[in-house]
Each structure stands twice: as structure tokens, then as C-alpha cells.
LUMTORZA-274068 format. One record per residue (C-alpha): residue number from 1; x, y, z. Coordinates in nm, 4 decimals. Layout:
NODE seq        x        y        z
NODE NUM        X        Y        Z
...
This chain:
NODE seq        x        y        z
NODE   1  -1.3413   3.7248  -2.7147
NODE   2  -1.2245   3.4209  -2.6491
NODE   3  -1.3657   3.2445  -2.2782
NODE   4  -1.1860   3.0950  -1.9912
NODE   5  -1.4712   2.9590  -1.7056
NODE   6  -1.3249   2.7934  -1.4184
NODE   7  -1.5205   2.5470  -1.3338
NODE   8  -1.4948   2.4324  -0.9081
NODE   9  -1.5945   2.4396  -0.5580
NODE  10  -1.5280   2.7157  -0.3077
NODE  11  -1.2074   2.7135  -0.3387
NODE  12  -1.2906   2.8724  -0.7408
NODE  13  -1.5969   3.0167  -0.5902
NODE  14  -1.4785   3.3047  -0.3563
NODE  15  -1.8032   3.4452  -0.3456
NODE  16  -1.8377   3.5504  -0.6330
NODE  17  -2.1765   3.6840  -0.7482
NODE  18  -2.4257   3.4861  -0.8985
NODE  19  -2.5655   3.7555  -1.0732
NODE  20  -2.3002   3.9184  -1.1789
NODE  21  -1.9871   3.7895  -1.4422
NODE  22  -1.7617   4.0781  -1.4209
NODE  23  -1.7586   3.9901  -0.9999
NODE  24  -1.5639   3.6799  -1.0081
NODE  25  -1.5174   3.6844  -0.5820
NODE  26  -1.1542   3.7835  -0.3883
NODE  27  -1.0578   3.4086  -0.5323
NODE  28  -0.8358   3.3015  -0.8123
NODE  29  -1.0291   3.3436  -1.0874
NODE  30  -1.0480   3.7389  -1.0493
NODE  31  -0.6303   3.7675  -1.0430
NODE  32  -0.6019   3.5145  -1.3329
NODE  33  -0.8057   3.7857  -1.4777
NODE  34  -0.6883   4.0124  -1.3550
NODE  35  -0.3431   3.9161  -1.5549
NODE  36  -0.4165   3.7885  -1.8458
NODE  37  -0.6999   4.0732  -1.8234
NODE  38  -0.4202   4.3300  -1.8561
NODE  39  -0.2164   4.1523  -2.0940
NODE  40  -0.4478   4.0815  -2.4028
NODE  41  -0.6433   4.3875  -2.3313
NODE  42  -1.0852   4.3388  -2.4748
NODE  43  -0.8776   3.9376  -2.6374
NODE  44  -1.0580   3.6946  -2.3512
NODE  45  -1.3912   3.7483  -2.1325
NODE  46  -1.3137   3.5600  -1.7166
NODE  47  -1.5856   3.3237  -1.6107
NODE  48  -1.6082   3.1645  -1.2794
NODE  49  -1.8658   2.9202  -1.2171
NODE  50  -1.7869   2.7537  -0.8395
NODE  51  -1.9636   2.6578  -0.6756
NODE  52  -1.9326   2.5766  -0.2278
NODE  53  -2.0125   2.2941  -0.1438
NODE  54  -1.9996   2.1108  -0.4650
NODE  55  -1.7955   1.7727  -0.4752
NODE  56  -1.7543   1.6298  -0.9017
NODE  57  -2.1495   1.4378  -0.8699
NODE  58  -2.2659   1.8556  -0.7336
NODE  59  -2.0568   1.9262  -1.0688
NODE  60  -2.1436   1.6353  -1.2759
NODE  61  -2.5309   1.7448  -1.1965
NODE  62  -2.5060   2.0952  -1.3562
NODE  63  -2.2614   1.9898  -1.6862
NODE  64  -2.5072   2.1658  -1.8959
NODE  65  -2.5758   2.4525  -1.7786
NODE  66  -2.2758   2.5970  -1.6171
NODE  67  -2.0304   2.4052  -1.9076
NODE  68  -2.1135   2.3521  -2.2610
NODE  69  -2.4304   2.6273  -2.2019
NODE  70  -2.1269   2.8652  -2.1812
NODE  71  -1.9082   2.7006  -2.4711
NODE  72  -1.6340   2.8091  -2.2450
NODE  73  -1.2429   2.7876  -2.5138
NODE  74  -1.1029   2.7366  -2.1840
NODE  75  -1.1837   2.5571  -1.9284
NODE  76  -0.9706   2.5226  -1.5660
NODE  77  -1.1980   2.2620  -1.3368
NODE  78  -1.0869   2.2466  -0.9478
NODE  79  -1.2332   1.9864  -0.7643
NODE  80  -1.1686   1.7031  -0.5165
NODE  81  -1.1806   1.8095  -0.1561
NODE  82  -1.4920   1.8391  -0.0968
NODE  83  -1.5979   1.4619  -0.2026
NODE  84  -1.3174   1.3952   0.1392
NODE  85  -1.4258   1.6917   0.3095
NODE  86  -1.7745   1.5923   0.3236
NODE  87  -1.7059   1.2195   0.3963
NODE  88  -1.5244   1.2287   0.7066
NODE  89  -1.7970   1.5881   0.8277
NODE  90  -2.0782   1.4214   0.7082
NODE  91  -2.0519   1.0594   0.5539
NODE  92  -2.1883   1.2649   0.2161
NODE  93  -1.8298   1.2147   0.0806
NODE  94  -1.7707   1.1248  -0.3344
NODE  95  -1.5415   0.7901  -0.2798
NODE  96  -1.2337   0.7918  -0.5124
NODE  97  -1.3677   0.4894  -0.7764
NODE  98  -1.6056   0.6904  -0.7834
NODE  99  -1.5109   1.0290  -0.8163
NODE 100  -1.2811   0.9468  -1.1505
NODE 101  -1.5453   0.7265  -1.2712
NODE 102  -1.7908   1.0011  -1.2818
NODE 103  -1.5264   1.3306  -1.3885
NODE 104  -1.4302   1.0765  -1.6382
NODE 105  -1.7687   1.0736  -1.7690
NODE 106  -1.6943   1.4306  -1.6586
NODE 107  -1.4442   1.5262  -1.9442
NODE 108  -1.6107   1.3085  -2.2348
NODE 109  -1.9567   1.4203  -2.1884
NODE 110  -1.7788   1.7996  -2.2896
NODE 111  -1.5077   1.7012  -2.4998
NODE 112  -1.8052   1.5020  -2.6956
NODE 113  -2.0378   1.8250  -2.7525
NODE 114  -1.6825   2.0900  -2.7058
NODE 115  -1.4058   1.9610  -2.9069
NODE 116  -1.2609   2.2539  -2.9363
NODE 117  -1.2809   2.3938  -2.5528
NODE 118  -0.8923   2.3129  -2.3928
NODE 119  -0.9525   2.1825  -2.0077
NODE 120  -0.7218   2.2589  -1.7515
NODE 121  -0.7168   1.9607  -1.4237
NODE 122  -0.6401   2.1228  -1.1325
NODE 123  -0.4859   1.9106  -0.9018
NODE 124  -0.7560   1.8905  -0.5690
NODE 125  -0.4530   1.9912  -0.2347
NODE 126  -0.4051   1.9834   0.1804
NODE 127  -0.2909   2.1353   0.4547
NODE 128  -0.2645   2.0194   0.8040
NODE 129  -0.4727   2.3882   0.9549
NODE 130  -0.7535   2.4021   1.2054
NODE 131  -1.0006   2.2167   0.9829
NODE 132  -0.8058   1.8849   0.8950
NODE 133  -0.5821   1.8811   1.1968
NODE 134  -0.8381   1.6393   1.3916
NODE 135  -0.8461   1.3957   1.0489
NODE 136  -0.5030   1.4448   0.9144
NODE 137  -0.3765   1.1238   0.8169
NODE 138  -0.6949   1.0239   0.6476
NODE 139  -0.7594   1.4238   0.4881
NODE 140  -0.4007   1.3946   0.3051
NODE 141  -0.4004   1.0478   0.2660
NODE 142  -0.7627   1.0549   0.0357
NODE 143  -0.7249   1.3805  -0.0820
NODE 144  -0.3140   1.2620  -0.2572
NODE 145  -0.5908   0.9770  -0.4185
NODE 146  -0.8018   1.2331  -0.5449
NODE 147  -0.5570   1.4213  -0.7268
NODE 148  -0.4158   1.0959  -0.8643
NODE 149  -0.7402   0.9930  -1.0006
NODE 150  -0.7348   1.3345  -1.1462
NODE 151  -0.3780   1.2838  -1.3017
NODE 152  -0.5242   0.9861  -1.4285
NODE 153  -0.7857   1.2091  -1.5798
NODE 154  -0.5850   1.4128  -1.7578
NODE 155  -0.3350   1.0994  -1.8794
NODE 156  -0.6565   0.9990  -1.9985
NODE 157  -0.8162   1.2584  -2.2283
NODE 158  -0.4822   1.3986  -2.3068
NODE 159  -0.5285   1.7003  -2.1111
NODE 160  -0.3525   1.9810  -1.8792
NODE 161  -0.2602   1.8841  -1.5234
NODE 162  -0.2004   2.1735  -1.3353
NODE 163   0.0428   2.0964  -1.0014
NODE 164  -0.0396   2.2588  -0.6836
NODE 165   0.0159   2.0628  -0.3588
NODE 166   0.3763   2.0210  -0.3914
NODE 167   0.3941   2.3860  -0.4784
NODE 168   0.1559   2.4217  -0.1201
NODE 169   0.3860   2.2380   0.0406
NODE 170   0.7032   2.3703  -0.1163
NODE 171   0.4727   2.7279   0.0487
NODE 172   0.4470   2.5595   0.3613
NODE 173   0.7975   2.5750   0.4128
NODE 174   0.8600   2.9637   0.4123
NODE 175   0.5772   3.0595   0.6500
NODE 176   0.2762   2.8047   0.8097
NODE 177   0.0973   2.5665   0.6149
NODE 178  -0.2460   2.8737   0.7719
NODE 179  -0.0598   3.1747   0.5825
NODE 180  -0.1631   2.9873   0.2676
NODE 181  -0.4894   2.8084   0.3432
NODE 182  -0.6448   2.9460   0.6465
NODE 183  -0.8472   2.6677   0.7586
NODE 184  -0.6181   2.3297   0.5441
NODE 185  -0.8438   2.3580   0.2702
NODE 186  -0.8911   2.7375   0.2042
NODE 187  -0.6649   2.9905   0.0210
NODE 188  -0.5782   3.3044   0.1813
NODE 189  -0.5089   3.6076  -0.0519
NODE 190  -0.1036   3.4413  -0.0916
NODE 191  -0.2452   3.1178  -0.1344
NODE 192  -0.4828   3.2513  -0.4218
NODE 193  -0.1632   3.4127  -0.5675
NODE 194  -0.0241   3.0612  -0.5865
NODE 195  -0.3202   2.8758  -0.7888
NODE 196  -0.3782   3.1771  -0.9318
NODE 197   0.0828   3.1927  -1.0709
NODE 198   0.0574   2.7858  -1.1669
NODE 199  -0.3227   2.8484  -1.3541
NODE 200  -0.1611   3.1515  -1.5655
NODE 201   0.1381   2.9512  -1.6131
NODE 202  -0.0840   2.6728  -1.8127
NODE 203  -0.3051   2.8830  -1.9820
NODE 204  -0.0913   3.0880  -2.1351
NODE 205   0.1337   2.8212  -2.2879
NODE 206  -0.2026   2.7161  -2.5147
NODE 207  -0.2624   3.1146  -2.6054
């Protein structure tokens, strides 16, 4: 059985049970596990290691326990919105240059120990809703910068990049932002399904 690990912040965490790998929260990791588990019964184990509030530096700090020790065959990473948000709210964000540098260090170390692991970089995203509207201009601009850096990391290491911002922008034309991202950051059920669809497509190309 091959292992798929989902890494990231609260968007990935989604209320998972840290004491039970089979309780993956109410977000896209569970939806991915449901679809792929149905299509490929018994072939994959699905583990959610997302931690609410994480920035890239927090994810890097737990690289040994939550990535390397898991020895995933497939690893998805969605990180970056808190690097922006924490700066705006708490002056404790991670600037874009450092975000890129630490992200590169993270991937380099993973690849050195787990060279066969397929890594997928998910694009950070944001929409204009309750948590983002007040400082919307900087929120969008800074998130787009992290998205560009995430894509650059993927390109530098030859990894799969999974675009998401354009998907949410298109979705917003069909229903208001909060229908997809409740506060402009955290996905609703429909938002998580949007992410899950893109992740499933990316993973299946590597199966």
C-alpha cells in the first residue's frame, strides 16, 4: 500500500484528529481519500498532517516528524496564506523572499532523504470576503506573490504545481466569494471539493 500525505495549514487541517489517521477532518484530504479510495480500494493510505495556523517556517520546523518520518510515496503541500495573514494581523508573517528560501530548503531536504517521493505544490489562494476585505489590496497582492514563489519552487525542483487561484476566481463568477471560501481564506464544502478535484487530477497523473 502506498501512502499519500497532505501537508499544510488550517485549510488542510480542517479539524483532523491528531490521534487517529483515519479521521482526516472535514476538508479536501477526506474528499480526496473518498474518491481515490473508492476508485483504488486498498491501494493507498491517506494521512492528513496539516496544522492550523502554520506558516512555511512552522511547516519546515516539523519536517522530520510530519513528513520524513511518514515516508510518503506522494506528498501534497498547501502553505502560504498565513505567511501573509499573520503579518497583517500580528506582524508575524513571512516575507516573500524568505518564504521562497525556506520552501526551497524544505523541498531540498525532503528530496535528499526521500528521492522517490512525488511532491505536489498547491497554489495559495484568496478571495474577498469577511476576513480579507478590509485589507483586500495587500491581501491579494501578497498572496499572489506567494503563489508565484510556490510555482517557482515547483519549477526549480521539477515538481507538479497545482493551480488553484484561477479556479476560485472562475468559481466566484458563479456564486459569491463566501460560497467558496467562508471568510475569504477557509473553504466551504464546495471550496474543499474544488481543491479536491484538482488534487485528484494531479495525483492520478502520477499513479
